Each structure stands twice: as structure tokens, then as C-alpha cells.
LOTOR-545581 format. One line per field, with one value per residue: residue number from 1; x, y, z of N, C-alpha, C in turn. Coordinates in nm, 4 decimals. Example, Ala and Ser with C-alpha at 12.3 -4.5 7.8 and 13.67 -1.06 7.14 Angstrom:
<rs>
tigu	1 / 2
n.x	1.3190 / 1.2850
n.y	-0.5690 / -0.2250
n.z	0.7800 / 0.7080
ca.x	1.2300 / 1.3670
ca.y	-0.4500 / -0.1060
ca.z	0.7800 / 0.7140
c.x	1.3200 / 1.2900
c.y	-0.3300 / 0.0030
c.z	0.7800 / 0.7870
</rs>
This chain:
<rs>
tigu	1 / 2 / 3 / 4 / 5 / 6 / 7 / 8 / 9 / 10 / 11 / 12 / 13 / 14 / 15 / 16 / 17 / 18 / 19 / 20 / 21 / 22 / 23 / 24 / 25 / 26 / 27 / 28 / 29 / 30 / 31 / 32 / 33 / 34 / 35 / 36 / 37 / 38 / 39 / 40 / 41 / 42 / 43 / 44 / 45 / 46 / 47 / 48 / 49 / 50 / 51 / 52 / 53 / 54 / 55 / 56 / 57 / 58 / 59 / 60 / 61 / 62 / 63 / 64 / 65 / 66 / 67 / 68 / 69 / 70 / 71 / 72 / 73 / 74 / 75 / 76 / 77 / 78 / 79 / 80 / 81 / 82 / 83 / 84 / 85 / 86 / 87 / 88 / 89 / 90 / 91 / 92 / 93 / 94 / 95 / 96 / 97 / 98 / 99 / 100 / 101 / 102 / 103 / 104 / 105 / 106 / 107 / 108 / 109 / 110 / 111 / 112 / 113 / 114 / 115 / 116 / 117 / 118 / 119 / 120 / 121 / 122 / 123 / 124 / 125 / 126 / 127 / 128 / 129 / 130 / 131 / 132 / 133 / 134 / 135 / 136 / 137 / 138 / 139 / 140 / 141 / 142 / 143 / 144 / 145 / 146 / 147 / 148 / 149 / 150 / 151 / 152 / 153 / 154 / 155 / 156 / 157 / 158 / 159 / 160 / 161 / 162 / 163 / 164 / 165 / 166 / 167 / 168 / 169 / 170 / 171 / 172 / 173
n.x	-0.5501 / -0.4660 / -0.1850 / -0.1878 / -0.2006 / 0.0131 / 0.2718 / 0.4842 / 0.6883 / 0.8385 / 0.7900 / 1.0350 / 1.1981 / 1.0908 / 1.1645 / 1.4399 / 1.4559 / 1.3295 / 1.4259 / 1.4092 / 1.3101 / 1.1916 / 0.9756 / 0.8332 / 0.7707 / 0.5914 / 0.3928 / 0.2945 / 0.0201 / -0.1014 / 0.0763 / 0.2594 / 0.5208 / 0.5937 / 0.5624 / 0.2423 / 0.1269 / -0.0849 / -0.1096 / 0.1303 / 0.1058 / -0.1223 / -0.0166 / 0.1765 / 0.0122 / -0.1369 / 0.0618 / 0.1363 / -0.1032 / -0.1226 / 0.0935 / 0.0115 / -0.2146 / -0.1176 / 0.0956 / 0.0061 / -0.1472 / 0.0146 / 0.1954 / 0.2465 / 0.1533 / 0.3117 / 0.5554 / 0.6159 / 0.6567 / 0.9093 / 1.0847 / 1.3485 / 1.3405 / 1.0658 / 1.0274 / 1.1843 / 1.0444 / 0.7995 / 0.8693 / 0.9365 / 0.6905 / 0.5213 / 0.6474 / 0.5950 / 0.3129 / 0.2940 / 0.4251 / 0.2488 / 0.0213 / -0.0933 / -0.1293 / 0.1232 / 0.4100 / 0.5521 / 0.8821 / 1.1080 / 1.2796 / 1.1518 / 0.9073 / 0.9877 / 1.0840 / 0.8479 / 0.6961 / 0.8482 / 0.8062 / 0.5221 / 0.3793 / 0.0841 / 0.0756 / 0.3228 / 0.4645 / 0.6755 / 0.5320 / 0.2933 / 0.3862 / 0.4725 / 0.2293 / 0.1116 / 0.2657 / 0.4940 / 0.7293 / 0.9266 / 0.9596 / 1.2770 / 1.4092 / 1.1697 / 0.9214 / 0.6704 / 0.3131 / 0.1466 / -0.0698 / -0.1220 / -0.2521 / -0.5600 / -0.7607 / -0.8513 / -1.0270 / -0.9250 / -1.1098 / -1.4475 / -1.7609 / -2.0555 / -2.3650 / -2.5887 / -2.5459 / -2.5565 / -2.4375 / -2.1871 / -1.8325 / -1.5980 / -1.2941 / -0.9529 / -0.6924 / -0.3722 / -0.1230 / -0.2188 / -0.2928 / -0.2425 / -0.1224 / -0.0537 / -0.1132 / -0.3182 / -0.3675 / -0.5575 / -0.8924 / -1.1907 / -1.4082 / -1.7256 / -1.9570 / -2.3042 / -2.6281 / -2.9548 / -3.1266 / -2.9817 / -2.6987 / -2.4712 / -2.4587
n.y	2.0798 / 1.7905 / 1.5725 / 1.2215 / 0.9457 / 0.7686 / 0.8392 / 0.8356 / 1.0102 / 1.3324 / 1.6905 / 1.8170 / 1.6389 / 1.6678 / 1.9333 / 1.9005 / 1.7481 / 1.8976 / 2.1502 / 2.4191 / 2.6601 / 2.5688 / 2.4148 / 2.6192 / 2.7763 / 2.6075 / 2.5621 / 2.7936 / 2.9385 / 3.1736 / 3.3766 / 3.4683 / 3.4214 / 3.1862 / 2.8298 / 2.6867 / 2.4980 / 2.3124 / 2.2503 / 2.1157 / 1.9044 / 1.7787 / 1.6755 / 1.4989 / 1.3200 / 1.2236 / 1.0959 / 0.8949 / 0.7476 / 0.6666 / 0.4887 / 0.3054 / 0.2030 / 0.0116 / -0.1308 / -0.2089 / -0.4299 / -0.6433 / -0.5926 / -0.4841 / -0.1678 / -0.0553 / -0.1829 / -0.0908 / 0.1789 / 0.1917 / 0.1486 / 0.2520 / 0.2655 / 0.2879 / 0.5331 / 0.6987 / 0.6711 / 0.7813 / 1.0483 / 1.1286 / 1.0884 / 1.2588 / 1.5003 / 1.5149 / 1.5368 / 1.7820 / 1.9515 / 1.9519 / 2.0765 / 2.3358 / 2.3289 / 2.3278 / 2.2314 / 1.9200 / 1.8569 / 1.6827 / 1.4814 / 1.4071 / 1.3197 / 1.1003 / 0.9288 / 0.8919 / 0.7508 / 0.5167 / 0.4175 / 0.4145 / 0.3512 / 0.2482 / 0.0166 / -0.1212 / -0.0421 / -0.0281 / -0.0416 / -0.1604 / -0.4102 / -0.5034 / -0.5196 / -0.7272 / -0.9358 / -0.9922 / -0.8736 / -0.8100 / -0.6082 / -0.5148 / -0.6264 / -0.5961 / -0.7535 / -0.9793 / -0.9483 / -1.1301 / -1.3023 / -1.3729 / -1.5374 / -1.6869 / -1.8583 / -2.1956 / -2.4937 / -2.8277 / -3.0178 / -3.0603 / -3.1504 / -3.1884 / -3.2405 / -3.2636 / -3.4208 / -3.7346 / -3.9551 / -3.8892 / -3.9198 / -3.8603 / -3.6999 / -3.6536 / -3.4462 / -3.5182 / -3.3676 / -3.1133 / -3.1192 / -3.0776 / -3.1073 / -2.8917 / -2.6180 / -2.3270 / -1.9716 / -1.8819 / -1.8112 / -2.0029 / -1.9903 / -2.0826 / -2.2078 / -2.1433 / -2.2821 / -2.1904 / -2.2450 / -2.2334 / -2.3521 / -2.6151 / -2.8156
n.z	0.6511 / 0.8368 / 0.8976 / 0.8173 / 1.0514 / 1.0130 / 0.8033 / 0.5145 / 0.4541 / 0.5242 / 0.5631 / 0.5809 / 0.4406 / 0.1859 / 0.1426 / 0.1295 / -0.1021 / -0.3115 / -0.2604 / -0.0290 / -0.1280 / -0.3610 / -0.2619 / -0.1378 / -0.3631 / -0.4996 / -0.3082 / -0.1902 / -0.1611 / -0.0721 / -0.1168 / 0.0827 / 0.1192 / 0.2418 / 0.2618 / 0.2486 / 0.5084 / 0.5070 / 0.2354 / 0.1746 / 0.3573 / 0.2491 / 0.0089 / 0.1051 / 0.2466 / 0.0288 / -0.1203 / 0.0606 / 0.0753 / -0.1880 / -0.2115 / -0.0161 / -0.1415 / -0.3169 / -0.1841 / 0.0727 / 0.0416 / 0.0654 / 0.2677 / 0.6100 / 0.7423 / 0.9431 / 0.9017 / 0.6469 / 0.6963 / 0.8049 / 0.5993 / 0.3953 / 0.1209 / 0.0608 / 0.1828 / 0.0171 / -0.2257 / -0.1467 / -0.0993 / -0.3607 / -0.4921 / -0.3451 / -0.4052 / -0.6778 / -0.6767 / -0.5447 / -0.7247 / -0.9463 / -0.8582 / -0.9184 / -1.1890 / -1.2898 / -1.4819 / -1.4355 / -1.3355 / -1.5547 / -1.4464 / -1.2099 / -1.3121 / -1.4695 / -1.2699 / -1.1246 / -1.3176 / -1.3313 / -1.0741 / -1.0331 / -1.2678 / -1.4247 / -1.5793 / -1.5652 / -1.3393 / -1.0452 / -0.8016 / -0.8853 / -0.9670 / -0.7208 / -0.5810 / -0.7217 / -0.6498 / -0.7902 / -0.7361 / -0.4424 / -0.1524 / -0.0321 / 0.2782 / 0.4167 / 0.5863 / 0.4623 / 0.5017 / 0.7619 / 0.6935 / 0.3858 / 0.2155 / 0.1047 / 0.3403 / 0.4179 / 0.5062 / 0.4649 / 0.4768 / 0.4863 / 0.5755 / 0.4100 / 0.5023 / 0.3471 / 0.1282 / 0.1249 / -0.0029 / -0.0840 / -0.0972 / 0.1519 / 0.1342 / 0.2150 / 0.1345 / 0.1647 / 0.1219 / 0.1683 / 0.4264 / 0.7756 / 1.1082 / 1.2463 / 1.4624 / 1.4022 / 1.3613 / 1.2017 / 1.1005 / 1.0414 / 0.7771 / 0.7351 / 0.4992 / 0.4706 / 0.4366 / 0.3102 / 0.5243 / 0.7556 / 0.9418 / 0.8325 / 1.0108
ca.x	-0.5610 / -0.3585 / -0.1235 / -0.2362 / -0.1261 / 0.1383 / 0.3105 / 0.6115 / 0.7902 / 0.8128 / 0.8091 / 1.1791 / 1.2519 / 1.0493 / 1.2514 / 1.5714 / 1.4434 / 1.2962 / 1.4828 / 1.3107 / 1.2462 / 1.1056 / 0.8514 / 0.7604 / 0.7173 / 0.4770 / 0.2922 / 0.2592 / -0.1030 / -0.1407 / 0.1873 / 0.3197 / 0.6621 / 0.6176 / 0.4770 / 0.1225 / 0.1436 / -0.1916 / -0.0817 / 0.2365 / 0.0465 / -0.2089 / 0.0672 / 0.2369 / -0.0964 / -0.1709 / 0.1716 / 0.1239 / -0.2180 / -0.0899 / 0.1772 / -0.0729 / -0.3056 / -0.0509 / 0.1839 / -0.0578 / -0.2064 / 0.1127 / 0.2811 / 0.1877 / 0.1911 / 0.4222 / 0.6780 / 0.6434 / 0.7038 / 1.0508 / 1.1629 / 1.4085 / 1.2949 / 0.9306 / 1.0460 / 1.2325 / 0.9329 / 0.6995 / 0.9195 / 0.9234 / 0.5477 / 0.4711 / 0.7027 / 0.5200 / 0.1810 / 0.3140 / 0.4599 / 0.1380 / -0.0975 / -0.1561 / -0.1135 / 0.2635 / 0.4722 / 0.6374 / 1.0159 / 1.1263 / 1.3421 / 1.0476 / 0.8082 / 1.0459 / 1.0866 / 0.7068 / 0.6586 / 0.9168 / 0.7469 / 0.3763 / 0.3148 / -0.0244 / 0.0966 / 0.4415 / 0.5397 / 0.7235 / 0.4241 / 0.1995 / 0.4502 / 0.4714 / 0.0927 / 0.0831 / 0.3546 / 0.6040 / 0.8478 / 0.9134 / 1.0427 / 1.3888 / 1.4134 / 1.0365 / 0.8521 / 0.5339 / 0.2088 / 0.1380 / -0.1645 / -0.1444 / -0.3284 / -0.6930 / -0.7537 / -0.9579 / -1.0062 / -0.9189 / -1.2138 / -1.5750 / -1.8642 / -2.1853 / -2.4575 / -2.6978 / -2.5102 / -2.5264 / -2.3636 / -2.0553 / -1.7186 / -1.5155 / -1.1528 / -0.8571 / -0.5715 / -0.2631 / -0.0287 / -0.2832 / -0.3308 / -0.1371 / -0.1689 / -0.0021 / -0.2188 / -0.3209 / -0.4424 / -0.6542 / -1.0311 / -1.2549 / -1.5343 / -1.8089 / -2.0726 / -2.4319 / -2.7355 / -3.0616 / -3.1948 / -2.8891 / -2.5679 / -2.4692 / -2.4443
ca.y	1.9363 / 1.7353 / 1.4521 / 1.0912 / 0.8930 / 0.7137 / 0.8891 / 0.7777 / 1.1130 / 1.4551 / 1.8160 / 1.8417 / 1.5572 / 1.7343 / 2.0511 / 1.8524 / 1.6949 / 2.0043 / 2.2715 / 2.4952 / 2.7571 / 2.4943 / 2.3834 / 2.7456 / 2.8160 / 2.5235 / 2.5493 / 2.9230 / 2.9836 / 3.3080 / 3.4679 / 3.5310 / 3.3868 / 3.0584 / 2.7205 / 2.6603 / 2.3651 / 2.2251 / 2.2061 / 2.0155 / 1.7879 / 1.7094 / 1.6012 / 1.3870 / 1.2233 / 1.1623 / 1.0035 / 0.7806 / 0.6664 / 0.6068 / 0.3722 / 0.2093 / 0.1410 / -0.1049 / -0.2080 / -0.2624 / -0.5598 / -0.7470 / -0.5526 / -0.4046 / -0.0276 / -0.0279 / -0.2291 / -0.0014 / 0.3097 / 0.1826 / 0.1197 / 0.3689 / 0.2657 / 0.3449 / 0.6751 / 0.7666 / 0.6758 / 0.8751 / 1.1840 / 1.1535 / 1.0973 / 1.3825 / 1.6113 / 1.5213 / 1.5933 / 1.9226 / 2.0234 / 1.9619 / 2.1300 / 2.4505 / 2.3139 / 2.3411 / 2.1178 / 1.8436 / 1.8382 / 1.5528 / 1.3808 / 1.3591 / 1.2462 / 0.9701 / 0.8455 / 0.8589 / 0.6440 / 0.3938 / 0.3702 / 0.3986 / 0.3282 / 0.1515 / -0.1075 / -0.1968 / 0.0258 / -0.1120 / -0.0643 / -0.2561 / -0.5417 / -0.5437 / -0.5600 / -0.8549 / -1.0376 / -1.0181 / -0.8177 / -0.7920 / -0.5027 / -0.5695 / -0.6050 / -0.5704 / -0.8831 / -0.9855 / -0.9612 / -1.2665 / -1.3880 / -1.3271 / -1.6349 / -1.7205 / -1.9770 / -2.2922 / -2.6258 / -2.9254 / -3.1166 / -3.0071 / -3.2467 / -3.1287 / -3.3500 / -3.2713 / -3.5176 / -3.8557 / -4.0556 / -3.8376 / -3.9719 / -3.7556 / -3.7261 / -3.5583 / -3.4372 / -3.5159 / -3.2556 / -2.9920 / -3.1437 / -3.0560 / -3.1040 / -2.7684 / -2.5233 / -2.2051 / -1.8579 / -1.8472 / -1.8462 / -2.0821 / -1.9347 / -2.1926 / -2.1714 / -2.1809 / -2.2883 / -2.0954 / -2.2795 / -2.2242 / -2.4156 / -2.7508 / -2.9130
ca.z	0.6710 / 0.9188 / 0.8442 / 0.8606 / 1.1670 / 0.9611 / 0.6712 / 0.4738 / 0.4377 / 0.6009 / 0.4912 / 0.5759 / 0.3320 / 0.0618 / 0.1299 / 0.0873 / -0.2383 / -0.4063 / -0.2021 / 0.0490 / -0.2166 / -0.4521 / -0.1900 / -0.1214 / -0.4939 / -0.5359 / -0.2024 / -0.1318 / -0.2258 / -0.0291 / -0.1497 / 0.2008 / 0.1222 / 0.3090 / 0.2138 / 0.3282 / 0.5676 / 0.4624 / 0.0986 / 0.1829 / 0.4249 / 0.1534 / -0.0864 / 0.1793 / 0.2679 / -0.0994 / -0.1543 / 0.1509 / 0.0346 / -0.3184 / -0.1828 / 0.0548 / -0.2377 / -0.3750 / -0.0962 / 0.1933 / 0.0111 / 0.0975 / 0.3797 / 0.7172 / 0.7343 / 1.0357 / 0.8370 / 0.5348 / 0.7433 / 0.8382 / 0.4790 / 0.3307 / -0.0178 / 0.0636 / 0.2148 / -0.1037 / -0.3203 / -0.0954 / -0.1236 / -0.5049 / -0.5266 / -0.2842 / -0.4832 / -0.8046 / -0.6482 / -0.5110 / -0.8480 / -1.0404 / -0.7911 / -0.9853 / -1.3337 / -1.3276 / -1.5485 / -1.3443 / -1.3927 / -1.6209 / -1.3598 / -1.1175 / -1.3915 / -1.5053 / -1.1488 / -1.0994 / -1.4111 / -1.2900 / -0.9490 / -1.0275 / -1.3970 / -1.4024 / -1.6536 / -1.5272 / -1.2345 / -0.9352 / -0.7046 / -0.9446 / -0.9597 / -0.5793 / -0.5441 / -0.7872 / -0.5961 / -0.8829 / -0.6704 / -0.2986 / -0.0951 / 0.0450 / 0.4240 / 0.4710 / 0.5879 / 0.4112 / 0.6029 / 0.8140 / 0.6215 / 0.2490 / 0.1386 / 0.1551 / 0.4251 / 0.3987 / 0.5639 / 0.3578 / 0.4996 / 0.5324 / 0.5399 / 0.3829 / 0.5346 / 0.2499 / 0.0260 / 0.2013 / -0.0772 / -0.1240 / -0.0246 / 0.2090 / 0.1087 / 0.2689 / 0.0531 / 0.2624 / 0.1117 / 0.2187 / 0.5649 / 0.8739 / 1.2461 / 1.3069 / 1.5006 / 1.3230 / 1.4142 / 1.0992 / 1.1293 / 0.9372 / 0.7312 / 0.6878 / 0.4191 / 0.5301 / 0.3388 / 0.3395 / 0.6488 / 0.8686 / 0.9231 / 0.7785 / 1.1198
c.x	-0.4427 / -0.3045 / -0.1925 / -0.1521 / 0.0084 / 0.1606 / 0.4509 / 0.7198 / 0.7492 / 0.8325 / 0.9580 / 1.2436 / 1.2120 / 1.1340 / 1.3901 / 1.5674 / 1.4225 / 1.3675 / 1.3713 / 1.2365 / 1.1537 / 0.9724 / 0.7691 / 0.6958 / 0.5927 / 0.3644 / 0.2525 / 0.1375 / -0.1409 / -0.0305 / 0.2445 / 0.4670 / 0.6951 / 0.5186 / 0.3577 / 0.1282 / 0.0367 / -0.1678 / 0.0228 / 0.1832 / -0.0432 / -0.1278 / 0.1340 / 0.1327 / -0.1302 / -0.0636 / 0.1643 / 0.0101 / -0.1956 / -0.0049 / 0.0947 / -0.1671 / -0.2476 / 0.0185 / 0.1133 / -0.1334 / -0.1150 / 0.1962 / 0.2018 / 0.2389 / 0.3082 / 0.5557 / 0.7159 / 0.7036 / 0.8512 / 1.1410 / 1.2180 / 1.3661 / 1.1553 / 0.9392 / 1.0882 / 1.1222 / 0.8278 / 0.7425 / 0.9017 / 0.7774 / 0.4875 / 0.5218 / 0.6273 / 0.3825 / 0.1908 / 0.3419 / 0.3390 / 0.0132 / -0.1663 / -0.1329 / 0.0290 / 0.3111 / 0.5658 / 0.7748 / 1.0345 / 1.1827 / 1.2404 / 0.9444 / 0.8606 / 1.0481 / 0.9448 / 0.6628 / 0.7237 / 0.8498 / 0.6003 / 0.3077 / 0.2076 / -0.0066 / 0.2133 / 0.5254 / 0.5782 / 0.6117 / 0.3214 / 0.2575 / 0.4547 / 0.3322 / 0.0536 / 0.1711 / 0.4696 / 0.7372 / 0.8202 / 1.0048 / 1.1570 / 1.3781 / 1.2800 / 0.9618 / 0.7114 / 0.4358 / 0.1943 / 0.0450 / -0.1959 / -0.2410 / -0.4709 / -0.6832 / -0.8737 / -0.9246 / -1.0026 / -1.0270 / -1.3376 / -1.6818 / -1.9955 / -2.2876 / -2.5741 / -2.6718 / -2.4620 / -2.4359 / -2.2264 / -1.9471 / -1.6345 / -1.3696 / -1.0698 / -0.7353 / -0.4546 / -0.1649 / -0.0866 / -0.3174 / -0.2124 / -0.1992 / -0.1250 / -0.1174 / -0.2081 / -0.3974 / -0.5518 / -0.7945 / -1.0870 / -1.3868 / -1.6149 / -1.9243 / -2.1998 / -2.5369 / -2.8464 / -3.1282 / -3.1036 / -2.7609 / -2.5833 / -2.4657 / -2.5517
c.y	1.8896 / 1.6086 / 1.3270 / 1.0438 / 0.8362 / 0.7694 / 0.8386 / 0.8807 / 1.2371 / 1.5773 / 1.8480 / 1.7617 / 1.6133 / 1.8578 / 2.0108 / 1.8057 / 1.8064 / 2.1356 / 2.3471 / 2.5937 / 2.6885 / 2.4589 / 2.5099 / 2.7860 / 2.7362 / 2.5252 / 2.6811 / 2.9794 / 3.1265 / 3.4122 / 3.5408 / 3.4945 / 3.2599 / 2.9546 / 2.7029 / 2.5162 / 2.2679 / 2.1694 / 2.0946 / 1.8883 / 1.7081 / 1.6233 / 1.4814 / 1.2797 / 1.1498 / 1.0625 / 0.8778 / 0.6895 / 0.6008 / 0.4807 / 0.2646 / 0.1348 / 0.0130 / -0.1922 / -0.2685 / -0.3913 / -0.6722 / -0.7179 / -0.4753 / -0.2619 / 0.0053 / -0.0735 / -0.1389 / 0.1305 / 0.3082 / 0.1592 / 0.2484 / 0.3791 / 0.3273 / 0.4944 / 0.7523 / 0.7782 / 0.7768 / 1.0195 / 1.2192 / 1.1734 / 1.2255 / 1.5042 / 1.6264 / 1.5818 / 1.7421 / 2.0047 / 2.0455 / 2.0270 / 2.2433 / 2.4476 / 2.3333 / 2.2147 / 2.0505 / 1.8292 / 1.6952 / 1.4455 / 1.3240 / 1.2763 / 1.1084 / 0.8754 / 0.8024 / 0.7438 / 0.5121 / 0.3326 / 0.3307 / 0.3827 / 0.2212 / 0.0193 / -0.1893 / -0.1266 / -0.0692 / -0.1414 / -0.1637 / -0.3969 / -0.5924 / -0.5921 / -0.6936 / -0.9682 / -1.0722 / -0.9654 / -0.8098 / -0.6800 / -0.5657 / -0.5317 / -0.5640 / -0.7036 / -0.8731 / -0.9933 / -1.1062 / -1.3544 / -1.3286 / -1.4165 / -1.6486 / -1.8491 / -2.0677 / -2.4177 / -2.7247 / -3.0320 / -3.0468 / -3.1030 / -3.1730 / -3.2415 / -3.3604 / -3.3790 / -3.6452 / -3.9539 / -4.0070 / -3.9006 / -3.8546 / -3.7922 / -3.6150 / -3.5611 / -3.4172 / -3.4005 / -3.1236 / -3.0039 / -3.1227 / -3.0580 / -2.9760 / -2.6756 / -2.3960 / -2.0964 / -1.8155 / -1.8890 / -1.9261 / -2.0174 / -2.0483 / -2.1374 / -2.2162 / -2.1888 / -2.1917 / -2.1209 / -2.2662 / -2.2967 / -2.5574 / -2.8563 / -3.0105
c.z	0.7557 / 0.8548 / 0.8959 / 0.9787 / 1.1247 / 0.8217 / 0.6412 / 0.4454 / 0.5155 / 0.5123 / 0.4783 / 0.4623 / 0.1955 / 0.0363 / 0.0799 / -0.0592 / -0.3414 / -0.3764 / -0.1302 / -0.0397 / -0.3158 / -0.3871 / -0.1723 / -0.2542 / -0.5313 / -0.4327 / -0.1377 / -0.2045 / -0.1895 / -0.0489 / -0.0296 / 0.2161 / 0.1974 / 0.2571 / 0.3067 / 0.3763 / 0.5186 / 0.3235 / 0.1001 / 0.2498 / 0.3315 / 0.0568 / -0.0196 / 0.2059 / 0.1385 / -0.1421 / -0.0685 / 0.1076 / -0.1011 / -0.2992 / -0.1123 / -0.0390 / -0.2951 / -0.2708 / 0.0242 / 0.1666 / 0.0576 / 0.2218 / 0.4844 / 0.7086 / 0.8264 / 0.9774 / 0.7199 / 0.5818 / 0.7816 / 0.7180 / 0.4178 / 0.1845 / -0.0281 / 0.0924 / 0.0897 / -0.2080 / -0.2761 / -0.1191 / -0.2716 / -0.5438 / -0.4691 / -0.3618 / -0.6150 / -0.7824 / -0.6163 / -0.6369 / -0.9381 / -0.9813 / -0.8667 / -1.1356 / -1.3808 / -1.3982 / -1.4482 / -1.4092 / -1.4440 / -1.5288 / -1.2605 / -1.1928 / -1.4319 / -1.3855 / -1.1111 / -1.1900 / -1.3741 / -1.1664 / -0.9676 / -1.1620 / -1.3810 / -1.4763 / -1.5998 / -1.4209 / -1.1222 / -0.8357 / -0.7574 / -0.9361 / -0.8155 / -0.5399 / -0.6060 / -0.7358 / -0.6872 / -0.8302 / -0.5211 / -0.2530 / -0.0160 / 0.1917 / 0.4849 / 0.4683 / 0.5296 / 0.5269 / 0.6434 / 0.7321 / 0.4851 / 0.1731 / 0.1925 / 0.2365 / 0.3981 / 0.4763 / 0.4492 / 0.3735 / 0.5546 / 0.4852 / 0.5249 / 0.3962 / 0.4355 / 0.1452 / 0.0937 / 0.1279 / -0.1259 / -0.0388 / 0.0238 / 0.1876 / 0.1713 / 0.1780 / 0.1474 / 0.2450 / 0.1645 / 0.3660 / 0.6573 / 1.0123 / 1.3161 / 1.3436 / 1.4162 / 1.3951 / 1.3176 / 1.1418 / 1.0132 / 0.9036 / 0.6712 / 0.6058 / 0.4894 / 0.4202 / 0.3800 / 0.4736 / 0.7703 / 0.8396 / 0.8710 / 0.8878 / 1.1167
</rs>
């Protein structure tokens, strides 16, 4: 398997984290004394996608790839996936860090995806909020009063698109 276009860590960083021999021990499926590249690539891809599952809801991938914190988490997550590939016991220090980062109940990535935490020095995506117009006239209801809520109104131009509801016969125009 080849690496995704954007990954958050490298094989060299995994070697530095687990040691070269540690990576070989966990990724040498054919017993030739060297790590199988496809195995390591799979773990790096899986770590990247695991982080993307949570963080890309709020951040652009290009911004995430420049974060040293994301890089460190990706190395830890990739190491955990590599360690458990053949039913090996994951070392306690890696498992504890995995739980801190990705615990489904209260991990850092979960809190980031919920907006309870923000990554330092990484800008939020441009459009996190649902967009809406504060004024839409539905001509089917002739006796309704149209109101504009001023705090929600602005003359500022926007790049956001407007999604209009349509009835069964076509548009409301």
C-alpha cells in the first residue's frame, strides 16, 4: 500500500519513537530482517485517518499537517497500530498516551471535534457554522409578517452560499 497524499508522520519518526529494531520487530512479516514498507505505511495511513476523523471537522488538513502536536499524536497512534498488528501487547506507555489522545469518552481528539478544545497555533476552518439567511419570504403564507432580526443581520458581503428550500412544485419564487 502507498501512503496517502497527506500524512502526519513518517517512517523515520516511527523509527525514532520505537527504535529501528522495534519497527523491524513489529513490521517484519517475511522475516528478512527489515521492516515491510507496506506494513509501516498502513499504520501511518491509519493514524492519519484516525486524526482526520476528529480534527478535520474543525481544521483544514493542510493546517493540521504543519502542527507539531498533530505530528506527535500521529507517531504515537501509528506506533500503537504497529505494535498491535500481530496480536502483540501494546507497551503501557503507548497505551496510556493513546487513551489520553483518543479515548472515545473523553480523549483530546473527541474534545477537539466537539469544540471543547482547540489546537494551539492551528487556525479553525473558515466555515464551521451552518449558514442561513435571516430573511426568506415564503409566498404560500400571504398573511405572515416578515421580520428581520437585527443582531443577525449584516450588510457585510459573504462567500457563503444560500440553500433555499423548495416545495414539491418547484421554488418559492
